[in-house]
N, C-alpha and C positions, 0 to 999 in steps of 0.2 A: 475740071469737074466740079459736078455738083454734089455736094454731102449736104445729107442733113444727122443729124447727133440728137437722139431722143436720152434726154436726162444729161442733166448738166452738172453734174457732179465732178468727184478728183477725176473719176476717168473722160467721161465724159464735156468735158469742159478743157482740159488740158489736148485731147485729141483734137477738136475742133480748131481748138487755137493755133494747134501745131502743123492742121492739115491747111489750113489756112494762110500758113507762117509759112507756106512754100508752095500758094499761090492759086490753090483751090476756092471756089466757093461756100460757104460752109454757112448753114442756119441751124442753129443750134434749139432744142424744143424742151422747155419744161412746163411744170404746170404752177410750179410756184411765182405769181404775180411779182411779190414782189425782188424774186430773184431777177428775174428777165428785165425789172427796170432798172435794177441795179448794173448788172453786164450790159445793157445800151450803152449806161453812162460810163462802163470802163472800167469799174468800178466788181473786184470778186468777194464772195464772201468765205474763202477760205485763203489761207496763207501756204502757198508754194514758190518758191526762191524763181524767180524770171517771168512768174505766169500774167500776172495782174497785166507787167510791160508790154507782152505777147498781145494780151487780148484789148488791150486800149491800142495798139498799134494798129492791129488789123482790124477793131469796129472803127478806127478812123478812116481807114483804107475801103472800108469797103465790103473786104471779103468777109467780112465775120456777122454775124447776124443773131437774134435771137427773136420765139416767138413763143406764146403760149399755146398755137394751133397745132397741130396735129398734122390735120389734112394738109394746111400750109406746106409743112415740111416733106409729106410723101410728095405733094402736085411737083414740088422745086427738082427734088433730087434726083440722080440717077441711083445713088447708092445710098440707103440708109441706114446708120449705123443705131442699132437697143446699146445704149450704156446704162441701166437704170439698175435700181440698187437688189442684189439676191442674197437678203439677209437671213440668218439661223432660224430656224424652227428650234422645237426646245430637244428634238431627238439630235440634232447636229446633220439635218438634212437640208434642202436650201427652200427656202420659201420662193419660190415660182411666180408668182403670183401678181405681178408688176411686168414680167415679161411676158407672161400671157394677154394681160390687161393691153399692154403695147400693140403685140399681135391683134387681136381685134381691129383694134383702132386704125391699124398701117391697111387692115383686109379691104375695107370697101372705097379707099381713097386711092387707089391703084389704078393711076387709069392707062400709065404705059408699061411699058417692062421695067421691073426694078429688082436691083439686087437687095436682099435683105440681110444685114452683116449682125450677127453676136458677139457684141463688144464684151460683155459683162460675163462673169466667173460663173459658168453653168455650168449642171450637172451635164456627163456626156448624154446623148440620145436626145437633148433640149430641140437642138436645130432640126429636129424630126420633128417633133411637137410643136414648134413656130411655125413649120410647113402645115402638117396639118390643119392647125387653128386658122390661118391664115385662108385655104383652102375652103374650109367650112363655113365662113363669114362674106368669100368672096368666089366661090367655082371658079369665075373665068379669068380670076385673074393672072397676068404672067409675070412671072417674080420665081429668082432661084435665094435658098438660103445658104449664106456662108460664115464658119467660124472663125474667126479672127479675134483669138484673146490676149488680151494684153499685157506685157510684162514693167507695167509702173513702177517707179519705188518710189514713194510719196519723200518730200524733200529733194529731188532731184529728177522729179516727173517731164521734165522737158526736155532737159538732158537727154532722158533716155528715150523720149519719143521721136527725137530731132539724128538722135545718134544711138540706133538700135543693135543690141546683140544681133538681134534676128527677129523677122517676119515670118509669124506662123499664118497660112492659109488655109484655113480646110474647103474646099468645093469642091463639089460633085459635076459640074458642069465647065466645062470651059469659058462659055459666052460670060459666064458671072465672071472665072477669073481671068480673063481679060481688062475687065473692068477693074478689077482689084489690083493688079499690077501696075494698071495706067495709073493709077490713087496712091501708091506705093513709089513709081517710079522715081521723084526726088530723091528717096530716103537711098541713100547706100549703107544698104545691109544686107547679109544672106537669106533670100526667099524658101522656105520651106513649105511645099506644096504638100499635103496631103488629103485624107477625104474628113470628112464633118467631124466624126465621132473619136478621130486619134486627135484633130486639133483641141477639141473640148477637153480630152484626157491629157494635151500637154499640159494646161496651165495647173492644175489640181496636182500632177506627177511634179512637175518641178518647186512647186510651192511646199509641197510636203517632201522632198526629200531637200531643201532646204533648212526648214525645220528641222530634221531629221540631224543634221548639221551639226544644230545649235544647241539642240539637246541632247547630242554625244558629249560633247564638249563642257555641257554643263553639266555632266556624268561624272566625267572626268575632272571636272573642279571639284567632286566634293569628294575624292580618294584624295587628289593633292593636297586640300585641307586638311585633312588626315594625317596626312603624309609628312606634310612640311616641304613639297614641292611645288613650284610654279606654274601653274598652269599656263601661262602667257608661255615661257619657254616649251612645256611640252607641246603648243598652240603651234609651236614656230617650227620644231622639230617636225611633227610630223606635214605640216601645210605645205613644208617646201619641198614635199613628194610631190610631181606634175600630177600624177595620179589624184590626188587628195585638194591639191591646192588648200590655199590658208584663208580663202573669202568663206565667212561665218562661222568659222572658227574663233571666235570671241564669247566669253564666258561672262555670263551676268545674270540678270535675275530674269531671266527668259524673254522668249519670242511673244509676240504682243498684237496691239492693232488690228485692223478691219479687213485685216489679209489673210496671217498665217491660221490663227485660231479657228476662223469661219470655212478655211480652206481642207482644213486638215480634217474637221468634223464631217465637210460635207463629203469627202474620200473618202472616209471609215464607213459613212450613212449610202453611198453609192457603190463601197463593195459589199456590204452587205446585202443591199438591195439584190444583185448581183449574183450573189450565194456564193463569193469567194471575200470571205473577210480576211480586212487590211489587220492583223492583229502589230506587226511593229508599231504602225503608228498609233494605237492604242497605248500602246508604250511610249510616245515620245509626248503624249496626251499626258501621260501621270509622270514622267520624268519632270515637264516645262510647270505642272503644278509644284511638284515637290521643292523643284528650285525655289518656290519663292517662300514658301514655309519655311523651307532652311536656312533661308537668311530673316525671318520673322524670329527664330529663333536662336540667330546669332546675337543679336537686337536684344532680346531677353536675356538670354544667356549675361548679357553685358552689364546690363540693366538694371538687372534682377526683376523690378517690378517696372512694368510702364505705366498702369493708373497715373494719371497726374502729371506724367513726363513731360517735357516741352520738346518737341523734334521737330526739326527745320526739313524741309525736305525742299530738295532742290531738282527741280522736272518735275514734269506732269504729262506732257507727251509720250504717246509710247515710241517718239525716238527724236533726234534731233532736227531740227527745215523744216518742223512742220506745227500746224497748230492742231492736232487730229488725238482728242485722246479718247476715240473709239477702242473698247478693249485695251487701255493703255495697263499695262502692267504698275506705273506706275500711279495709279489712278489705285488699282486693288491693293496695293504695299497702304495706301494710305487708308483705305477700309479699313483693311484688316490694324492699322493701329489705332484708330479710333473706334474698332470695337473693342479694343482691350484698355480702352480707356485714358490714351495719351492725347497730348495737348498738340496738335499741328498746325504749323506757322510751314505753306508752302509758296514757293516761285519756278515759275515759268516765264523764258523770254517770250512766248508767243502763244501758250495757249491758257492763258487766265481771261480769254473771255469764253470760250468752249468750256471749261473749267465751272466757272459759274454758272450753267445749264444745268451741271450735275448736283446730285439729290447730295452726296456728300459736302457741296461747298458749303449748306449748311451749318457744318458740324465743323469744321476747321476753320482758322484763319486765310486770307490769302494776300501775299504783301506786298508790295513795288520792287524789291530786291532781294540780292541772296544776303547782302549782306542785315537787313531787316528780319529776312526768316530765320536767322541764327541770334541774335538777341535773346539773351540768359535761356540759352536752349542748352539739354541738357544732351544732347546727341544730334549731328549733324548725316540727312540719307542723303547721298546721290541715286538719284533715280533717274535722269536720264542723260544721255553725255553730251548736253550741250557744249560744244567746246568752249563758251567763254566764260564757263566753273572755273577751269582748269587757272583759266588766267587771273580768279578771284582773290585779292590781299588776304592771303590766310592768317597773317598777322595779327590784320583787323579782326578774322574771320574768329581765332582764337583768344582776343581780349573781351570779345563780342558772349562767349557761351560760358555756362557755367563750368563745363567741362568739357576739356579736347578731345571729343571721343568724335570720329568720322566713320561713317559704315558706306563704303562707297559698293554702290551694285554694277556698275560700270566697268572698273577699273580705269578710270578715267585721269585719277591722278598719282603720280609717282612716290612709291611708297619711301623710298630713302630722304624724298623734301618733305613728306609729313613726316616723317621721324625726325628730322633736324629741328623742326618750326616747333617739335614738343605736342604732335598727337597720337592716343592710341588712333590706328589704322588700322580695319580691318575691308578686304575688299573680298572679291570673289576669287577660291583658285588659288588665292596668295598666301603665304605665311604672316599672322597678324604681329603688326607694328608696334611692339609697346611706347619704344621711344629711342632718343641717342642715349647711349650708356655716355656718361662726364669723363669715363676712363679711357673708352676705345674709341669713342667720336663714328661707333657702329652701332646700327639698327639693334634693337634687342625685338629677339621672333620669340613666336610661341605659338606649335600647331595647335589649329582648331579643337577642341573638344576636352 
């Protein structure tokens, strides 16, 4: 199949590369000339495990190409995927100007039957608007619009696309559906066929439900801290119920990133516009915001005053295995610490370049290693659960710090190990560990508050 992808960001580039990997001819279109030049050389502007190798392999094989020319992409392809950004507006609704612009650019270039696919996460009824726009600027165009939402997780996007849990295709045309099924024939996964509006709702509903699970366990973590219970044991106890499942029941600093905050806000706005307010999701938002505030309060309670305290922060990306710092809770944490006058020294294995582009970078010190971050630190904060942080030499960490105080915002470390090493260790929803008692060789725990 000949496929064009309009937009070469996380979704567009990964989708295009994986389509090429299974044998399709793919032309990715992007209006950033520097990005296109880099991609043609087999280099990618983001960190995503395995993606650079797939891009380079398929560029060399000639199955994956890049251009700045949208009409070229439309003329080349049988199926055109729209994968441009859909950023949030101040009121939480989705800014659809990039979608509308692409629809206008596609319209006059349609010279034969085309399937236009909304791959970007968009509000319900966007497909109708895309079709109306194309007809407005090209009344004679022969085309169908399809919704094919993505379910890619940053950090494992290539695997998610090559081995998807399910493929959702929303179409109102058998002709369009036949082409879509041909595209996805190499992928072994259940295919859910729906109307366009249902497909558009599935993505927002799915992400909102996952965010709800995260906020639920974080609300439970506050009760655990107050009572001396262990949220990880509670999560295990409820997660083994097959009706619930253990996934997304990990207490922490809250959800962040480029999808969840935006999608929950969008779904709330969509529901309000339809006259069916989704108050449950508004509570999910509130719990998520309160989780970080509660964590900051715990740091403040332990240090008394944050002004002029040197605080090491490990992790800036919103999750491990990505360099994405968009709406990262770790970044929000750093910003709040800086607002209270703390001197922050931060490190991330992959997100340093992206972090340097943020306004807060001018107010903190970005360092080259975890150990450099903790030099003469009053406290260490773990803000992203990079696996390598768990294997750092914590004896060296303790020797470098002014005080052996660790705040683990991701429950990455083992409480007993930290106690034996002599740290005061505070995590999320687990008892505070003061130190190991010399008499009992057991951790001394105290409930929060």
